[in-house]
PyMOL Python script that loads the backbone (N, CA, C, O; Angstrom):
from pymol import cmd

cmd.read_pdbstr("""\
ATOM      1  N   MET A   1      -8.958  18.033   0.437  1.00  0.00           N
ATOM      2  CA  MET A   1      -8.289  17.419   0.489  1.00  0.00           C
ATOM      3  C   MET A   1      -8.347  16.218   1.446  1.00  0.00           C
ATOM      4  O   MET A   1      -7.724  15.169   1.280  1.00  0.00           O
ATOM      5  N   ASP A   2      -9.150  16.493   2.440  1.00  0.00           N
ATOM      6  CA  ASP A   2      -9.659  15.093   3.161  1.00  0.00           C
ATOM      7  C   ASP A   2     -10.510  13.876   2.346  1.00  0.00           C
ATOM      8  O   ASP A   2     -10.539  12.663   2.557  1.00  0.00           O
ATOM      9  N   LEU A   3     -11.250  14.775   1.240  1.00  0.00           N
ATOM     10  CA  LEU A   3     -12.122  13.635   0.384  1.00  0.00           C
ATOM     11  C   LEU A   3     -11.058  12.982  -0.474  1.00  0.00           C
ATOM     12  O   LEU A   3     -11.101  11.761  -0.627  1.00  0.00           O
ATOM     13  N   TRP A   4     -10.102  13.709  -1.047  1.00  0.00           N
ATOM     14  CA  TRP A   4      -8.719  13.187  -1.935  1.00  0.00           C
ATOM     15  C   TRP A   4      -7.980  11.860  -1.050  1.00  0.00           C
ATOM     16  O   TRP A   4      -7.777  10.723  -1.475  1.00  0.00           O
ATOM     17  N   MET A   5      -7.613  12.497   0.509  1.00  0.00           N
ATOM     18  CA  MET A   5      -7.160  11.460   0.888  1.00  0.00           C
ATOM     19  C   MET A   5      -7.968   9.912   1.129  1.00  0.00           C
ATOM     20  O   MET A   5      -7.418   8.810   1.103  1.00  0.00           O
ATOM     21  N   GLU A   6      -9.453  10.202   1.371  1.00  0.00           N
ATOM     22  CA  GLU A   6     -10.301   9.443   1.933  1.00  0.00           C
ATOM     23  C   GLU A   6     -10.421   8.270   0.808  1.00  0.00           C
ATOM     24  O   GLU A   6     -10.530   7.052   0.950  1.00  0.00           O
ATOM     25  N   SER A   7     -10.364   9.044  -0.310  1.00  0.00           N
ATOM     26  CA  SER A   7     -10.514   7.813  -1.567  1.00  0.00           C
ATOM     27  C   SER A   7      -8.872   7.070  -2.168  1.00  0.00           C
ATOM     28  O   SER A   7      -8.741   6.003  -2.768  1.00  0.00           O
ATOM     29  N   ILE A   8      -7.888   7.952  -1.802  1.00  0.00           N
ATOM     30  CA  ILE A   8      -6.640   7.441  -1.970  1.00  0.00           C
ATOM     31  C   ILE A   8      -6.731   6.252  -0.900  1.00  0.00           C
ATOM     32  O   ILE A   8      -6.792   5.078  -1.264  1.00  0.00           O
ATOM     33  N   CYS A   9      -6.734   6.565   0.192  1.00  0.00           N
ATOM     34  CA  CYS A   9      -7.356   5.370   1.381  1.00  0.00           C
ATOM     35  C   CYS A   9      -7.893   4.179   1.018  1.00  0.00           C
ATOM     36  O   CYS A   9      -7.336   3.132   1.350  1.00  0.00           O
ATOM     37  N   SER A  10      -8.971   4.189   0.337  1.00  0.00           N
ATOM     38  CA  SER A  10     -10.074   3.399   0.018  1.00  0.00           C
ATOM     39  C   SER A  10      -9.279   2.261  -0.847  1.00  0.00           C
ATOM     40  O   SER A  10      -9.145   1.056  -0.635  1.00  0.00           O
ATOM     41  N   ILE A  11      -8.676   3.327  -2.186  1.00  0.00           N
ATOM     42  CA  ILE A  11      -8.298   2.179  -3.063  1.00  0.00           C
ATOM     43  C   ILE A  11      -7.036   1.346  -2.424  1.00  0.00           C
ATOM     44  O   ILE A  11      -6.706   0.207  -2.754  1.00  0.00           O
ATOM     45  N   TYR A  12      -6.529   2.011  -1.627  1.00  0.00           N
ATOM     46  CA  TYR A  12      -5.157   1.309  -1.073  1.00  0.00           C
ATOM     47  C   TYR A  12      -5.753   0.364  -0.203  1.00  0.00           C
ATOM     48  O   TYR A  12      -5.273  -0.769  -0.249  1.00  0.00           O
ATOM     49  N   ARG A  13      -6.725   0.579   0.611  1.00  0.00           N
ATOM     50  CA  ARG A  13      -7.658  -0.960   1.226  1.00  0.00           C
ATOM     51  C   ARG A  13      -8.016  -1.835   0.150  1.00  0.00           C
ATOM     52  O   ARG A  13      -7.558  -2.978   0.134  1.00  0.00           O
ATOM     53  N   LYS A  14      -8.741  -1.450  -0.699  1.00  0.00           N
ATOM     54  CA  LYS A  14      -9.054  -2.750  -1.796  1.00  0.00           C
ATOM     55  C   LYS A  14      -7.872  -3.135  -2.142  1.00  0.00           C
ATOM     56  O   LYS A  14      -7.798  -4.364  -2.159  1.00  0.00           O
ATOM     57  N   SER A  15      -6.738  -2.509  -2.478  1.00  0.00           N
ATOM     58  CA  SER A  15      -5.485  -2.984  -3.074  1.00  0.00           C
ATOM     59  C   SER A  15      -4.740  -4.308  -2.209  1.00  0.00           C
ATOM     60  O   SER A  15      -4.382  -5.385  -2.686  1.00  0.00           O
ATOM     61  N   ILE A  16      -4.638  -3.825  -0.747  1.00  0.00           N
ATOM     62  CA  ILE A  16      -4.303  -4.461   0.155  1.00  0.00           C
ATOM     63  C   ILE A  16      -4.843  -5.929   0.211  1.00  0.00           C
ATOM     64  O   ILE A  16      -4.272  -7.004   0.033  1.00  0.00           O
ATOM     65  N   ARG A  17      -6.115  -5.615   0.514  1.00  0.00           N
ATOM     66  CA  ARG A  17      -6.935  -6.962   0.407  1.00  0.00           C
ATOM     67  C   ARG A  17      -6.656  -7.860  -0.641  1.00  0.00           C
ATOM     68  O   ARG A  17      -6.458  -9.061  -0.463  1.00  0.00           O
ATOM     69  N   LEU A  18      -6.639  -7.356  -1.606  1.00  0.00           N
ATOM     70  CA  LEU A  18      -6.620  -8.175  -2.924  1.00  0.00           C
ATOM     71  C   LEU A  18      -5.139  -9.089  -3.081  1.00  0.00           C
ATOM     72  O   LEU A  18      -4.860 -10.247  -3.391  1.00  0.00           O
ATOM     73  N   LEU A  19      -4.381  -7.863  -2.681  1.00  0.00           N
ATOM     74  CA  LEU A  19      -2.910  -8.745  -2.808  1.00  0.00           C
ATOM     75  C   LEU A  19      -2.266  -9.258  -1.716  1.00  0.00           C
ATOM     76  O   LEU A  19      -1.232  -9.925  -1.700  1.00  0.00           O
ATOM     77  N   GLY A  20      -2.834  -8.962  -0.962  1.00  0.00           N
ATOM     78  CA  GLY A  20      -2.264  -9.565   0.579  1.00  0.00           C
ATOM     79  C   GLY A  20      -1.004  -9.787   0.848  1.00  0.00           C
ATOM     80  O   GLY A  20      -0.465  -8.688   0.976  1.00  0.00           O
ATOM     81  N   ASN A  21      -0.253 -10.635   1.001  1.00  0.00           N
ATOM     82  CA  ASN A  21       1.407 -10.499   1.529  1.00  0.00           C
ATOM     83  C   ASN A  21       2.374 -10.627   0.057  1.00  0.00           C
ATOM     84  O   ASN A  21       3.589 -10.501  -0.098  1.00  0.00           O
ATOM     85  N   ASN A  22       1.308 -10.921  -0.894  1.00  0.00           N
ATOM     86  CA  ASN A  22       2.074 -11.393  -2.137  1.00  0.00           C
ATOM     87  C   ASN A  22       3.089 -10.315  -2.373  1.00  0.00           C
ATOM     88  O   ASN A  22       4.298 -10.480  -2.535  1.00  0.00           O
ATOM     89  N   GLN A  23       2.252  -8.900  -2.369  1.00  0.00           N
ATOM     90  CA  GLN A  23       3.168  -7.640  -2.824  1.00  0.00           C
ATOM     91  C   GLN A  23       4.138  -7.618  -2.192  1.00  0.00           C
ATOM     92  O   GLN A  23       5.099  -7.432  -2.937  1.00  0.00           O
ATOM     93  N   TYR A  24       4.574  -7.763  -0.609  1.00  0.00           N
ATOM     94  CA  TYR A  24       5.300  -7.472  -0.019  1.00  0.00           C
ATOM     95  C   TYR A  24       6.711  -8.656  -0.370  1.00  0.00           C
ATOM     96  O   TYR A  24       7.900  -8.395  -0.553  1.00  0.00           O
ATOM     97  N   THR A  25       5.970 -10.032  -0.365  1.00  0.00           N
ATOM     98  CA  THR A  25       7.094 -11.197  -1.220  1.00  0.00           C
ATOM     99  C   THR A  25       7.741 -10.574  -2.060  1.00  0.00           C
ATOM    100  O   THR A  25       8.935 -10.299  -1.944  1.00  0.00           O
ATOM    101  N   SER A  26       6.793 -10.187  -3.306  1.00  0.00           N
ATOM    102  CA  SER A  26       7.268 -10.232  -4.472  1.00  0.00           C
ATOM    103  C   SER A  26       8.368  -8.830  -4.310  1.00  0.00           C
ATOM    104  O   SER A  26       9.572  -8.799  -4.560  1.00  0.00           O
ATOM    105  N   ASN A  27       7.649  -7.936  -3.903  1.00  0.00           N
ATOM    106  CA  ASN A  27       9.096  -6.577  -3.570  1.00  0.00           C
ATOM    107  C   ASN A  27      10.569  -7.196  -2.895  1.00  0.00           C
ATOM    108  O   ASN A  27      11.715  -6.839  -3.166  1.00  0.00           O
ATOM    109  N   VAL A  28      10.279  -7.866  -2.276  1.00  0.00           N
ATOM    110  CA  VAL A  28      11.456  -8.529  -1.421  1.00  0.00           C
ATOM    111  C   VAL A  28      12.242  -9.192  -2.585  1.00  0.00           C
ATOM    112  O   VAL A  28      13.314  -8.650  -2.855  1.00  0.00           O
ATOM    113  N   GLU A  29      11.885 -10.272  -3.313  1.00  0.00           N
ATOM    114  CA  GLU A  29      12.225 -10.732  -4.325  1.00  0.00           C
ATOM    115  C   GLU A  29      12.770 -10.306  -5.298  1.00  0.00           C
ATOM    116  O   GLU A  29      13.760 -10.927  -5.684  1.00  0.00           O
ATOM    117  N   SER A  30      12.447  -9.416  -5.855  1.00  0.00           N
ATOM    118  CA  SER A  30      12.788  -8.595  -7.058  1.00  0.00           C
ATOM    119  C   SER A  30      13.893  -7.206  -6.517  1.00  0.00           C
ATOM    120  O   SER A  30      14.734  -6.695  -7.257  1.00  0.00           O
ATOM    121  N   GLY A  31      13.677  -6.865  -5.336  1.00  0.00           N
ATOM    122  CA  GLY A  31      14.597  -6.371  -4.585  1.00  0.00           C
ATOM    123  C   GLY A  31      14.115  -4.624  -4.616  1.00  0.00           C
ATOM    124  O   GLY A  31      14.835  -3.710  -4.214  1.00  0.00           O
ATOM    125  N   SER A  32      12.751  -4.469  -5.185  1.00  0.00           N
ATOM    126  CA  SER A  32      11.913  -3.503  -5.020  1.00  0.00           C
ATOM    127  C   SER A  32      11.575  -2.801  -3.797  1.00  0.00           C
ATOM    128  O   SER A  32      10.408  -2.456  -3.613  1.00  0.00           O
ATOM    129  N   THR A  33      12.631  -2.512  -2.798  1.00  0.00           N
ATOM    130  CA  THR A  33      11.870  -2.217  -1.491  1.00  0.00           C
ATOM    131  C   THR A  33      11.347  -0.627  -1.419  1.00  0.00           C
ATOM    132  O   THR A  33      10.964  -0.128  -0.361  1.00  0.00           O
ATOM    133  N   ARG A  34      11.380  -0.005  -2.509  1.00  0.00           N
ATOM    134  CA  ARG A  34      11.296   1.571  -2.413  1.00  0.00           C
ATOM    135  C   ARG A  34       9.556   1.397  -2.586  1.00  0.00           C
ATOM    136  O   ARG A  34       8.911   2.347  -2.141  1.00  0.00           O
ATOM    137  N   THR A  35       8.741   0.218  -3.217  1.00  0.00           N
ATOM    138  CA  THR A  35       7.746   0.534  -3.177  1.00  0.00           C
ATOM    139  C   THR A  35       7.310  -0.157  -1.636  1.00  0.00           C
ATOM    140  O   THR A  35       6.655   0.659  -0.988  1.00  0.00           O
ATOM    141  N   GLU A  36       7.468  -1.130  -1.095  1.00  0.00           N
ATOM    142  CA  GLU A  36       7.351  -1.647   0.007  1.00  0.00           C
ATOM    143  C   GLU A  36       7.305  -0.517   1.171  1.00  0.00           C
ATOM    144  O   GLU A  36       6.418  -0.543   2.025  1.00  0.00           O
ATOM    145  N   ILE A  37       8.415   0.574   1.148  1.00  0.00           N
ATOM    146  CA  ILE A  37       8.447   1.531   2.230  1.00  0.00           C
ATOM    147  C   ILE A  37       7.216   2.305   1.604  1.00  0.00           C
ATOM    148  O   ILE A  37       6.406   2.445   2.520  1.00  0.00           O
ATOM    149  N   SER A  38       6.742   2.849   0.478  1.00  0.00           N
ATOM    150  CA  SER A  38       5.696   3.510   0.275  1.00  0.00           C
ATOM    151  C   SER A  38       3.993   2.980   0.908  1.00  0.00           C
ATOM    152  O   SER A  38       3.006   3.567   1.352  1.00  0.00           O
ATOM    153  N   ILE A  39       4.339   1.713   0.663  1.00  0.00           N
ATOM    154  CA  ILE A  39       3.001   0.842   1.045  1.00  0.00           C
ATOM    155  C   ILE A  39       3.114   1.169   2.718  1.00  0.00           C
ATOM    156  O   ILE A  39       2.063   1.427   3.305  1.00  0.00           O
ATOM    157  N   GLY A  40       4.208   1.158   3.368  1.00  0.00           N
ATOM    158  CA  GLY A  40       4.121   1.252   4.782  1.00  0.00           C
ATOM    159  C   GLY A  40       3.794   2.752   4.998  1.00  0.00           C
ATOM    160  O   GLY A  40       3.127   2.918   6.019  1.00  0.00           O
ATOM    161  N   SER A  41       4.044   3.751   4.402  1.00  0.00           N
ATOM    162  CA  SER A  41       3.741   5.110   4.308  1.00  0.00           C
ATOM    163  C   SER A  41       2.018   5.558   4.591  1.00  0.00           C
ATOM    164  O   SER A  41       1.414   6.334   5.332  1.00  0.00           O
ATOM    165  N   ASN A  42       1.677   4.549   3.509  1.00  0.00           N
ATOM    166  CA  ASN A  42       0.279   4.738   2.923  1.00  0.00           C
ATOM    167  C   ASN A  42      -0.449   4.372   4.007  1.00  0.00           C
ATOM    168  O   ASN A  42      -1.402   5.019   4.443  1.00  0.00           O
ATOM    169  N   SER A  43       0.113   2.997   4.616  1.00  0.00           N
ATOM    170  CA  SER A  43      -1.197   2.252   5.471  1.00  0.00           C
ATOM    171  C   SER A  43      -1.110   3.325   6.924  1.00  0.00           C
ATOM    172  O   SER A  43      -2.031   3.421   7.736  1.00  0.00           O
ATOM    173  N   SER A  44       0.062   3.989   7.004  1.00  0.00           N
ATOM    174  CA  SER A  44       0.107   4.814   8.141  1.00  0.00           C
ATOM    175  C   SER A  44      -0.846   6.164   8.009  1.00  0.00           C
ATOM    176  O   SER A  44      -1.647   6.526   8.870  1.00  0.00           O
ATOM    177  N   LEU A  45      -0.645   6.693   7.009  1.00  0.00           N
ATOM    178  CA  LEU A  45      -1.693   7.627   6.822  1.00  0.00           C
ATOM    179  C   LEU A  45      -3.193   7.450   7.006  1.00  0.00           C
ATOM    180  O   LEU A  45      -3.916   8.281   7.556  1.00  0.00           O
ATOM    181  N   CYS A  46      -3.635   6.170   6.443  1.00  0.00           N
ATOM    182  CA  CYS A  46      -4.588   5.449   6.420  1.00  0.00           C
ATOM    183  C   CYS A  46      -5.166   4.972   7.596  1.00  0.00           C
ATOM    184  O   CYS A  46      -6.385   5.142   7.578  1.00  0.00           O
ATOM    185  N   GLN A  47      -4.806   4.504   8.485  1.00  0.00           N
ATOM    186  CA  GLN A  47      -5.047   4.229   9.369  1.00  0.00           C
ATOM    187  C   GLN A  47      -5.426   5.388  10.559  1.00  0.00           C
ATOM    188  O   GLN A  47      -5.735   5.028  11.695  1.00  0.00           O
TER     189      GLN A  47
END
""", "prot")
cmd.dss("prot")
cmd.show_as("cartoon", "prot")
cmd.util.cbc("prot")
cmd.orient("prot")
């Protein structure tokens, strides 16, 4: 389980680095708040 979480977090961090704030703004513009919330949850797990 720990190994799985580490790999998920690694992918997550790389994605955030690539996407930056664009992911958040595009979510707000399209009204897709569900994705934004899941991004927030993942970041708290990975920190």
